[in-house]
VMD Tcl script that draws the C-alpha trace (Angstrom):
set ca {
  {98.41 141.51 99.23}
  {96.46 138.91 97.20}
  {93.03 138.07 98.51}
  {93.01 134.52 99.84}
  {90.02 132.33 99.15}
  {89.76 128.52 99.03}
  {89.10 126.93 95.66}
  {88.52 123.42 96.88}
  {88.94 121.20 99.93}
  {90.71 117.86 99.81}
  {88.22 115.06 100.45}
  {90.58 112.74 102.28}
  {87.83 111.13 104.35}
  {85.78 110.36 101.26}
  {88.82 108.80 99.62}
  {89.43 106.57 102.63}
  {85.78 105.52 102.69}
  {85.92 104.67 98.97}
  {89.02 102.54 99.46}
  {87.37 100.73 102.38}
  {84.26 100.04 100.33}
  {86.36 98.69 97.46}
  {88.24 96.37 99.75}
  {85.03 95.11 101.33}
  {83.62 94.26 97.89}
  {86.36 91.70 97.35}
  {85.83 88.32 99.05}
  {88.51 86.81 101.24}
  {88.06 83.43 99.49}
  {89.98 84.58 96.44}
  {86.85 85.06 94.32}
  {85.35 88.22 92.95}
  {81.97 89.25 94.34}
  {79.38 91.54 92.88}
  {79.15 95.00 94.33}
  {75.68 95.50 92.91}
  {74.42 97.19 89.77}
  {76.52 99.98 88.31}
  {74.91 103.40 88.41}
  {74.58 105.02 85.03}
  {76.87 108.02 84.52}
  {75.11 111.38 84.40}
  {76.37 114.36 82.47}
  {76.79 117.64 84.41}
  {73.51 119.48 84.92}
  {73.70 123.16 84.11}
  {72.07 125.24 86.80}
  {70.31 128.58 86.27}
  {70.81 128.81 82.49}
  {69.07 132.21 82.44}
  {71.38 133.75 85.05}
  {73.01 136.91 83.75}
  {76.80 136.39 83.58}
  {78.96 138.64 85.75}
  {80.80 141.33 83.82}
  {83.57 141.95 86.37}
  {85.42 139.91 89.01}
  {84.06 139.85 92.53}
  {87.44 140.53 94.14}
  {90.53 142.42 92.95}
  {93.24 139.79 92.65}
  {96.69 140.50 91.27}
  {97.77 137.35 89.50}
  {101.17 138.77 88.57}
  {103.52 141.53 89.63}
  {106.51 142.80 87.69}
  {108.79 145.71 88.62}
  {112.31 146.74 87.66}
  {114.38 147.43 90.76}
  {115.68 151.01 90.64}
  {119.17 151.93 91.67}
  {120.74 148.46 91.23}
  {122.85 147.20 88.33}
  {123.60 143.54 87.81}
  {127.18 143.39 86.57}
  {127.82 140.54 84.14}
  {124.26 139.31 84.54}
  {125.21 137.37 87.65}
  {122.35 137.60 90.15}
  {124.53 136.06 92.87}
  {126.68 139.20 92.76}
  {123.74 141.30 93.97}
  {123.65 141.91 97.72}
  {120.20 140.83 99.04}
  {120.35 143.61 101.64}
  {120.70 146.14 98.79}
  {117.64 144.56 97.18}
  {115.50 144.94 100.28}
  {116.67 148.51 100.90}
  {115.77 149.36 97.29}
  {112.22 148.15 97.97}
  {111.98 150.14 101.18}
  {113.01 153.27 99.33}
  {110.68 152.65 96.36}
  {107.56 152.12 98.52}
  {107.36 154.80 101.22}
  {103.63 154.24 101.64}
  {104.37 150.76 103.00}
  {107.63 151.38 104.83}
  {107.45 155.04 105.83}
  {106.73 156.28 109.36}
  {102.98 155.76 108.81}
  {103.27 152.62 106.72}
  {102.04 149.20 107.81}
  {105.62 147.86 107.84}
  {107.44 150.93 109.18}
  {109.47 149.02 111.77}
  {111.16 146.98 108.98}
  {113.36 149.95 108.03}
  {115.27 150.03 111.32}
  {115.51 146.26 111.41}
  {117.15 146.08 107.97}
  {119.97 148.31 109.22}
  {120.93 145.46 111.55}
  {121.73 143.27 108.50}
  {124.79 145.33 107.74}
  {128.25 144.48 109.14}
  {128.38 145.41 112.84}
  {124.63 145.09 113.27}
  {122.76 142.69 115.49}
  {122.15 139.74 113.21}
  {119.42 138.45 115.52}
  {117.35 141.54 114.69}
  {117.93 141.38 110.89}
  {114.59 140.56 109.17}
  {116.19 139.15 106.05}
  {115.93 135.39 105.62}
  {118.46 133.22 103.86}
  {118.36 133.75 100.05}
  {117.85 130.85 97.64}
  {118.99 130.57 94.07}
  {117.08 128.41 91.60}
  {116.07 128.74 87.95}
  {112.33 129.56 88.02}
  {112.08 131.31 84.66}
  {113.49 128.50 82.52}
  {116.30 130.53 81.00}
  {118.99 128.25 82.45}
  {120.24 130.89 84.94}
  {119.48 131.02 88.68}
  {116.87 133.45 89.95}
  {116.78 134.91 93.44}
  {114.09 134.05 95.98}
  {114.06 136.36 99.00}
  {112.06 136.47 102.20}
  {112.06 139.11 104.91}
  {109.91 139.74 107.95}
  {107.53 142.70 107.85}
  {107.59 144.40 111.24}
  {105.60 145.12 113.35}
  {103.19 142.59 111.75}
  {103.49 138.81 111.71}
  {103.71 138.80 107.93}
  {106.61 137.79 105.70}
  {107.46 139.25 102.31}
  {108.17 136.69 99.60}
  {109.98 138.00 96.55}
  {111.42 136.50 93.36}
  {113.92 138.33 91.14}
  {115.37 137.63 87.72}
  {117.94 139.41 85.55}
  {117.24 141.03 82.20}
  {120.34 142.51 80.68}
  {121.88 144.49 83.54}
  {118.54 145.07 85.28}
  {117.20 143.29 88.31}
  {113.49 142.60 87.85}
  {111.03 141.61 90.55}
  {108.69 138.95 89.14}
  {106.85 137.95 92.31}
  {105.79 139.95 95.35}
  {103.47 138.55 98.03}
  {103.00 139.44 101.69}
  {101.27 137.02 104.00}
  {101.48 135.04 107.24}
  {103.74 132.17 106.27}
  {103.95 128.59 107.53}
  {106.49 127.61 104.92}
  {107.70 128.11 101.35}
  {108.75 125.46 98.86}
  {110.41 125.55 95.44}
  {109.29 122.81 93.08}
  {110.68 123.00 89.57}
  {109.60 126.40 88.24}
  {106.89 126.84 90.87}
  {106.90 128.50 94.27}
  {104.42 127.18 96.84}
  {103.39 129.12 99.91}
  {101.81 127.50 102.98}
  {99.66 129.84 105.02}
  {97.65 129.33 108.23}
  {93.88 129.00 107.87}
  {91.28 130.26 110.29}
  {90.19 126.68 111.12}
  {92.42 124.40 113.17}
  {93.85 121.49 111.16}
  {93.67 123.30 107.83}
  {95.98 125.49 105.82}
  {96.10 127.42 102.54}
  {98.59 126.47 99.85}
  {99.14 128.92 97.06}
  {101.17 128.07 93.93}
  {102.90 130.61 91.72}
  {104.35 129.57 88.36}
  {106.42 131.32 85.69}
  {104.37 132.67 82.79}
  {106.49 133.44 79.71}
  {103.73 135.67 78.27}
  {103.56 138.01 81.29}
  {107.22 137.42 82.17}
  {106.30 137.03 85.79}
  {105.39 134.43 88.40}
  {101.62 134.19 88.19}
  {99.07 132.88 90.66}
  {97.99 129.42 89.41}
  {96.39 127.54 92.29}
  {94.89 128.23 95.73}
  {94.03 125.20 97.87}
  {92.38 124.79 101.26}
  {93.80 121.60 102.66}
  {93.37 119.44 105.72}
  {96.74 118.84 107.35}
  {97.32 115.56 109.15}
  {100.29 113.81 110.70}
  {102.97 112.78 108.27}
  {106.21 113.79 106.67}
  {106.78 117.51 106.39}
  {107.45 119.40 103.15}
  {110.78 118.98 101.39}
  {113.22 121.74 102.20}
  {115.09 123.36 99.26}
  {118.86 123.53 99.55}
  {120.22 126.94 100.44}
  {122.86 128.32 98.12}
  {125.85 130.15 99.59}
  {125.74 133.93 99.39}
  {128.45 136.43 100.09}
  {125.93 138.92 101.48}
  {124.85 139.05 105.12}
  {121.55 137.40 105.92}
  {119.72 136.02 108.87}
  {118.01 132.66 108.84}
}
mol new
graphics top color blue
foreach p $ca { graphics top sphere $p radius 0.5 }
foreach p [lrange $ca 0 end-1] q [lrange $ca 1 end] { graphics top cylinder $p $q radius 0.2 }
display resetview
């Protein structure tokens, strides 16, 4: 799982204060008033110029994942013809360290069986699949989510088709508040450890690595207002639980 760390905080309060100060500088008699002398702009000051540069990153952080799904063939290159339950079961089989009896997500295996016809759909961990072109090739890609039991995490996966192969181009596990698709980007919203804040992580398609790569990690204050836009679900012939 990628290591979460904030890159910046949104300075909403400072922005409000700046707007208030600007408004106060304008007279209500219709005339401009001086706000005082303008402070000269200073160039950035370089700190510790003799500091020895780091030769390796402080944290291991996978900016991209890419894996061909074994055991599945995409007939005619149509990703909608692939059963999402088959996709999840292929992952369970390919990663026994995660989903085996001693794995962190071992309870997911029995839950996925409930996604099949005759199972208890309320117990199925698979979320509704979405289809949207994220790679820019003009064809829809598959975005999947499924709960990782017994934890409170959710797996977020993106798949594309290359020839007759299904290729996973994004894999992330985390506690999820919400997921959004915006153009060719996928945005995850995750709870922060401070009330009133959340993490937002953006993944974007990189043609060079042929994968969805980590591009932005924000630590944001969340206030009252309109919620995130919800992408439209595409119909799927495969069973899934919302």
